[in-house]
C-alpha positions as CSV (number, residue, x, y, z in Angstrom):
1,M,0.0,-0.1,-0.1
2,I,1.5,3.5,-1.1
3,I,-0.2,6.5,0.9
4,L,0.4,10.3,-0.1
5,G,0.1,12.3,3.2
6,I,-0.5,16.2,3.3
7,E,0.4,18.1,6.6
8,T,-0.6,21.8,6.7
9,S,-1.6,22.5,10.3
10,C,0.6,25.4,11.0
11,D,3.5,27.0,9.1
12,E,5.2,24.1,7.4
13,T,3.6,22.7,4.1
14,A,4.4,19.1,3.8
15,A,3.9,16.3,1.5
16,A,4.9,12.6,1.8
17,V,5.0,9.4,-0.1
18,V,5.0,6.2,2.4
19,Q,4.9,2.4,1.4
20,K,3.8,-0.4,4.1
21,T,4.9,-4.0,2.4
22,G,4.1,-6.5,5.0
23,N,5.1,-5.4,8.6
24,R,7.8,-2.8,6.9
25,I,7.4,0.9,6.4
26,K,9.5,2.5,4.0
27,I,9.2,6.3,3.4
28,L,9.8,7.1,-0.2
29,S,9.9,10.9,0.1
30,N,9.2,13.4,3.1
31,V,9.2,16.9,1.6
32,V,8.6,20.1,4.0
33,A,8.5,23.8,3.1
34,S,8.6,25.8,6.1
35,S,7.8,29.6,6.3
36,A,10.1,29.8,9.8
37,S,12.3,32.3,8.3
38,I,9.5,34.7,7.7
39,Q,7.6,33.8,11.1
40,A,10.9,34.6,13.0
41,K,10.8,38.4,11.8
42,Y,7.8,38.6,14.1
43,G,8.8,36.4,17.0
44,G,6.0,33.9,16.5
45,V,3.6,32.3,13.8
46,I,1.3,35.1,11.8
47,P,-1.7,33.0,10.9
48,E,-2.7,34.9,7.8
49,Q,0.9,35.1,6.6
50,A,1.3,31.4,7.4
51,A,-2.0,30.6,5.2
52,R,-0.5,32.9,2.3
53,E,2.8,30.7,2.5
54,Q,0.7,27.5,2.4
55,L,-1.4,28.4,-0.5
56,R,1.8,29.4,-2.6
57,S,3.7,26.1,-1.6
58,I,1.1,23.3,-1.5
59,I,1.2,22.2,-5.0
60,P,4.9,22.3,-5.6
61,V,5.2,20.3,-2.4
62,I,3.2,17.4,-3.6
63,E,4.9,17.4,-7.3
64,E,8.1,17.3,-5.5
65,G,7.0,14.6,-3.1
66,L,5.6,12.2,-5.9
67,N,8.6,13.1,-8.0
68,K,11.3,12.3,-5.5
69,A,9.4,9.1,-4.4
70,Q,9.0,8.3,-8.4
71,V,5.6,7.4,-7.9
72,T,2.6,8.5,-10.0
73,S,-1.0,9.3,-9.0
74,N,-2.5,6.2,-10.5
75,K,0.3,3.9,-7.9
76,L,-1.4,6.0,-4.7
77,N,-3.9,3.6,-2.6
78,A,-5.0,6.9,-0.6
79,I,-4.5,10.3,0.4
80,A,-4.2,11.3,4.1
81,I,-4.6,14.8,5.1
82,T,-4.6,16.5,8.5
83,Q,-7.7,17.5,9.6
84,G,-6.8,19.7,12.8
85,P,-6.0,20.9,15.1
86,G,-3.9,24.0,14.1
87,L,-4.6,27.3,12.0
88,I,-7.8,27.4,10.4
89,G,-6.5,29.4,7.2
90,S,-3.7,26.8,6.9
91,L,-5.7,23.7,7.6
92,L,-8.1,24.8,5.2
93,I,-5.2,24.9,2.3
94,G,-4.3,21.4,2.8
95,V,-7.8,19.8,3.2
96,E,-9.2,21.6,0.4
97,T,-6.3,20.4,-1.5
98,A,-6.4,16.6,-0.8
99,K,-10.6,17.2,-1.5
100,T,-9.8,18.0,-4.9
101,L,-7.0,15.5,-5.5
102,A,-9.4,12.7,-4.2
103,F,-12.0,13.7,-6.6
104,L,-9.8,14.0,-9.6
105,W,-7.6,10.8,-9.0
106,N,-10.7,8.9,-7.6
107,K,-8.5,7.7,-4.2
108,P,-9.8,7.1,-0.7
109,L,-9.3,10.2,1.8
110,I,-8.8,9.5,5.2
111,P,-8.4,12.5,7.8
112,V,-5.8,12.3,10.7
113,N,-5.9,13.9,14.0
114,H,-2.5,16.1,13.8
115,L,-1.8,15.2,17.6
116,L,-2.4,11.4,17.1
117,G,-0.1,11.6,13.7
118,H,2.7,12.9,15.8
119,F,3.0,9.6,17.7
120,Y,3.2,7.4,14.2
121,A,6.6,9.4,13.7
122,N,7.6,6.6,16.1
123,W,6.7,4.0,13.2
124,G,8.5,6.1,10.5
125,A,12.0,5.4,9.6
126,Q,15.4,7.2,9.7
127,S,14.8,9.1,6.6
128,S,16.4,12.1,5.1
129,V,13.5,15.0,5.4
130,V,14.0,17.4,2.3
131,S,13.7,20.5,4.5
132,R,12.8,24.1,2.8
133,Q,13.4,27.2,4.1
134,S,11.2,29.7,2.5
135,S,12.6,33.4,2.2
136,D,10.4,35.9,0.7
137,K,9.7,33.8,-2.1
138,T,9.4,30.1,-1.4
139,S,12.0,27.8,-3.0
140,L,11.7,24.2,-3.7
141,K,14.6,23.5,-6.1
142,A,16.1,20.1,-5.5
143,D,19.4,20.3,-3.9
144,S,21.3,17.2,-4.6
145,E,23.7,17.7,-2.0
146,A,21.1,18.3,0.5
147,T,19.2,15.6,-0.7
148,P,21.2,12.0,-0.9
149,K,19.9,9.2,-3.2
150,A,20.1,6.9,-0.4
151,D,17.2,8.6,1.3
152,E,14.9,5.5,1.7
153,A,15.0,4.0,5.0
154,I,13.2,1.0,6.7
155,L,12.3,0.4,10.1
156,K,11.9,-3.1,11.3
157,T,8.7,-4.4,13.3
158,E,10.8,-5.2,16.5
159,S,11.5,-1.5,16.7
160,Y,7.9,-0.4,16.8
161,P,6.4,0.7,20.1
162,Q,4.6,-2.1,21.8
163,F,0.8,-1.8,23.5
164,P,0.2,-0.7,26.0
165,C,2.1,2.0,26.3
166,I,2.2,5.7,27.6
167,G,2.6,8.4,24.9
168,L,3.9,11.9,25.8
169,L,3.3,14.9,23.4
170,V,5.3,18.1,23.6
171,S,5.0,20.9,21.3
172,G,4.5,24.4,21.2
173,G,0.7,23.9,21.5
174,H,0.5,20.6,23.1
175,T,1.6,19.1,26.0
176,D,-0.5,15.8,26.7
177,L,-0.1,12.1,28.5
178,I,-2.0,9.4,27.0
179,L,-2.4,5.5,27.8
180,F,-2.0,3.7,24.2
181,K,-4.0,0.3,24.5
182,D,-3.8,-0.3,20.6
183,H,-4.2,1.5,17.5
184,G,-7.4,3.7,17.6
185,K,-7.7,2.8,21.6
186,Y,-6.5,5.3,23.9
187,E,-7.4,7.0,27.1
188,Y,-6.5,10.6,27.6
189,L,-5.0,11.1,31.0
190,G,-4.3,14.7,30.7
191,G,-2.7,17.8,29.4
192,T,-1.5,21.4,30.0
193,R,-3.9,23.9,31.8
194,D,-2.2,27.0,30.0
195,D,1.2,27.0,28.5
196,A,2.5,23.9,26.5
197,A,6.1,23.2,26.9
198,G,7.2,24.2,23.9
199,E,5.1,27.5,24.0
200,C,7.0,28.1,27.4
201,F,10.3,27.5,25.7
202,D,9.4,30.3,23.4
203,K,8.1,32.8,25.7
204,C,11.2,32.3,27.6
205,A,13.3,32.9,24.9
206,R,11.6,36.0,24.1
207,L,12.3,37.4,27.9
208,L,15.9,36.3,27.1
209,G,16.2,38.3,23.7
210,L,16.8,34.9,22.0
211,P,15.6,34.5,18.4
212,Y,12.2,32.4,17.2
213,P,11.8,29.5,17.7
214,G,13.0,29.5,21.3
215,G,13.1,25.9,22.0
216,P,16.5,25.0,20.0
217,A,17.7,28.3,20.7
218,I,17.6,27.5,24.8
219,A,18.6,24.0,24.4
220,N,21.8,25.2,22.6
221,L,22.9,27.8,25.2
222,A,21.6,25.2,28.1
223,S,24.6,23.0,27.2
224,Q,26.9,25.5,28.2
225,G,25.2,26.8,31.4
226,D,24.7,25.5,34.9
227,A,21.1,24.3,35.5
228,L,21.5,25.0,39.4
229,R,22.5,28.7,39.0
230,F,19.1,29.8,39.4
231,S,16.1,28.2,41.4
232,L,12.9,28.1,39.2
233,P,9.3,26.1,40.3
234,R,8.6,22.9,38.9
235,P,4.7,23.6,38.4
236,M,2.4,20.5,39.5
237,I,5.4,18.0,39.7
238,D,4.0,16.7,42.7
239,S,0.2,17.0,41.8
240,K,-2.0,14.1,41.8
241,D,-3.3,14.1,38.4
242,F,-1.4,14.0,35.0
243,D,-2.1,17.7,34.4
244,F,0.6,20.5,33.5
245,S,0.8,24.1,34.1
246,F,3.8,26.1,32.5
247,S,2.3,29.7,32.6
248,G,3.7,30.3,35.9
249,L,7.4,29.0,35.1
250,K,7.3,31.9,32.6
251,T,6.3,34.4,35.0
252,A,9.0,33.2,37.4
253,V,11.6,33.6,34.5
254,A,10.2,37.1,34.1
255,N,10.1,38.1,37.8
256,L,13.6,36.6,38.2
257,L,15.2,38.4,35.3
258,K,13.6,42.1,36.8
259,E,15.4,40.9,40.1
260,V,18.7,40.0,38.2
261,R,18.9,43.3,36.4
262,G,17.4,45.4,39.3
263,D,20.4,44.1,41.3
264,G,22.6,45.8,39.3
265,K,24.5,42.5,37.8
266,K,25.3,41.8,34.2
267,G,22.1,40.7,33.8
268,I,20.4,39.8,30.3
269,P,20.2,42.2,27.6
270,A,16.5,42.7,26.0
271,R,16.4,42.7,22.4
272,S,13.8,44.6,20.5
273,R,11.9,42.8,17.6
274,S,13.6,44.3,14.6
275,E,16.8,43.3,16.7
276,R,15.7,39.6,16.7
277,S,14.8,39.5,13.3
278,R,18.3,40.5,12.4
279,V,19.6,37.7,14.5
280,R,20.4,34.6,13.2
281,M,20.1,31.3,15.2
282,Y,22.4,31.6,17.8
283,D,24.7,33.8,15.8
284,G,26.8,36.1,17.9
285,I,24.9,34.6,21.3
286,S,27.4,32.5,23.4
287,S,28.0,31.7,27.1
288,R,31.3,33.8,26.7
289,Q,29.3,37.0,26.0
290,D,27.2,36.5,28.9
291,P,27.3,33.4,31.0
292,E,24.1,34.2,32.9
293,L,22.3,33.6,29.7
294,A,23.4,30.0,29.5
295,N,22.8,29.6,33.2
296,F,19.0,30.9,32.5
297,C,18.7,28.8,29.5
298,A,20.1,25.8,31.7
299,S,17.6,26.5,34.7
300,I,14.5,26.9,32.3
301,E,15.2,23.6,30.2
302,A,15.9,21.9,33.6
303,A,12.7,23.1,35.1
304,I,10.4,22.1,32.0
305,V,12.3,18.4,31.8
306,D,12.0,17.8,35.3
307,V,8.2,18.2,35.2
308,L,7.8,16.3,31.9
309,V,10.0,13.2,33.0
310,A,8.2,13.2,36.6
311,K,4.7,13.1,35.1
312,T,5.4,10.4,32.4
313,I,7.2,8.1,34.8
314,K,4.2,8.5,37.3
315,A,1.9,7.6,34.5
316,V,3.9,4.5,33.7
317,Q,3.7,3.5,37.5
318,T,0.4,4.2,37.8
319,Y,-0.9,2.2,34.8
320,K,2.0,-0.6,35.0
321,V,3.1,-0.5,31.5
322,N,6.9,-1.1,30.3
323,Q,6.8,1.2,27.2
324,I,6.9,4.8,26.6
325,M,6.9,6.9,23.4
326,I,7.2,10.6,23.0
327,A,6.2,12.5,20.0
328,G,6.4,16.4,19.2
329,G,8.7,19.1,18.5
330,V,10.3,18.9,22.0
331,A,10.7,15.2,21.7
332,A,13.9,16.6,20.0
333,N,15.3,18.0,23.0
334,Q,18.3,15.9,24.0
335,K,17.9,16.6,27.7
336,L,14.4,15.5,27.8
337,V,15.5,12.3,25.8
338,S,18.3,11.6,27.7
339,E,16.6,12.0,31.2
340,L,13.7,10.0,30.1
341,A,16.4,7.3,28.9
342,I,17.9,7.3,32.2
343,R,14.8,6.7,34.3
344,C,13.5,4.2,31.7
345,Q,17.2,2.0,31.9
346,S,17.0,2.1,36.0
347,S,13.2,0.8,35.5
348,A,13.5,-1.7,32.7
349,I,11.2,0.7,30.7
350,R,11.3,0.6,26.8
351,L,11.8,4.1,25.4
352,S,10.8,4.7,21.8
353,V,11.9,8.2,20.3
354,P,11.4,9.5,16.7
355,P,14.4,10.8,14.9
356,P,14.8,14.6,15.0
357,E,13.4,15.3,11.7
358,L,10.4,13.4,12.2
359,C,9.7,15.1,15.5
360,T,8.6,18.6,14.2
361,D,5.5,18.9,11.6
362,N,5.9,16.6,8.7
363,A,3.7,14.6,6.1
364,A,5.3,11.0,6.9
365,M,3.6,10.9,10.3
366,I,0.3,11.5,8.9
367,A,0.6,8.8,6.2
368,A,2.0,6.4,8.6
369,A,-1.2,7.0,10.8
370,V,-3.3,5.9,8.0
371,F,-1.6,2.1,7.9
372,Y,-3.2,1.5,11.1
373,N,-6.4,3.8,11.0
374,F,-7.7,3.5,7.7
375,H,-11.2,5.0,7.8
376,P,-12.0,6.7,4.6
377,I,-14.5,9.6,4.4
378,N,-16.9,11.0,1.8
379,P,-14.4,14.1,0.7
380,L,-17.7,16.3,0.5
381,K,-18.1,15.6,4.1
382,L,-14.8,16.5,5.2
383,Q,-14.2,19.9,7.1
384,A,-10.9,21.2,8.8
385,N,-11.4,21.2,12.4
386,P,-9.1,23.6,13.9
387,N,-10.3,22.7,17.6
388,L,-9.7,18.8,17.3
389,S,-8.3,17.4,20.5
390,L,-7.6,13.9,22.0
391,S,-9.7,14.3,24.9
């Protein structure tokens, strides 16, 4: 079975062709056009701008995905599309395009919950993602050096997560814990009551004057800092439920910054929006220039990771499972992965982590989800749902 996946929930336009033969999954192509460089100018995603970039990129991205996979439309068995949640303008671009192609090519159309799709990155392969950063004009020209010929990869069945398992989704908009009993059968355990983990990273980065997206910037500097330098709260780490809350941590960081600056210490220099837009990721920013900046980053990262790890391990112990899988953009954070790996190793728990390129939004995860949740829908009845949830 060969499936074309399409993902347009936020500021990435993605298309992938994924094949399943027997018990093996092969990613034939995985193309991503991102408007992150444009959004970085504003310190975050501007929905209208993201939608315009989606509209500009959607057809070229799909064409490149098919060409790279050397697959024509008549060889496709189905089309998978992200239905939600996400930005309504961006979702509409993908959904309406997928509906049109389903009619044109006479192919089954399967909607996918973007949040569930993230978990199926754990069923993806160690493939080379074709990443495109759009400037003022989105470019999708193939780069032979950046795109190796051997970009197909196979993940063996024994590497897949086993049920039951605890799933931790950590991204810019979501932080959720799920008990997976089987494909399509899960129980929502808890989620964030306010800011998601990735959102907290981004907001703290803004306070520190770091460029968007904030998670990678903080993680990069955190490796040079002392996580014990500043005492920050671990919100809800000891609560009896499986909910999260990170808005208080962001406030604590803001208050601590004021204290540090007010004490006459070197502090962390604030950067204006125009200054942030001129700063490329990590350029000119190092612990040598401001040791306290790296210490702040390390302390913030440690606080967020401690909460995520504690809640996840608690869920494993409560439901007596021996498997964890993580997903979402923050799943690429190496401190989170290493801390979970240490806890899992000491408790004989299996940990499944997608390759970094499949942690962020992509279409391979959307297509992979359909192999295990094949529920076609009448294209005329499919509507984008920006508020789709797991609960």
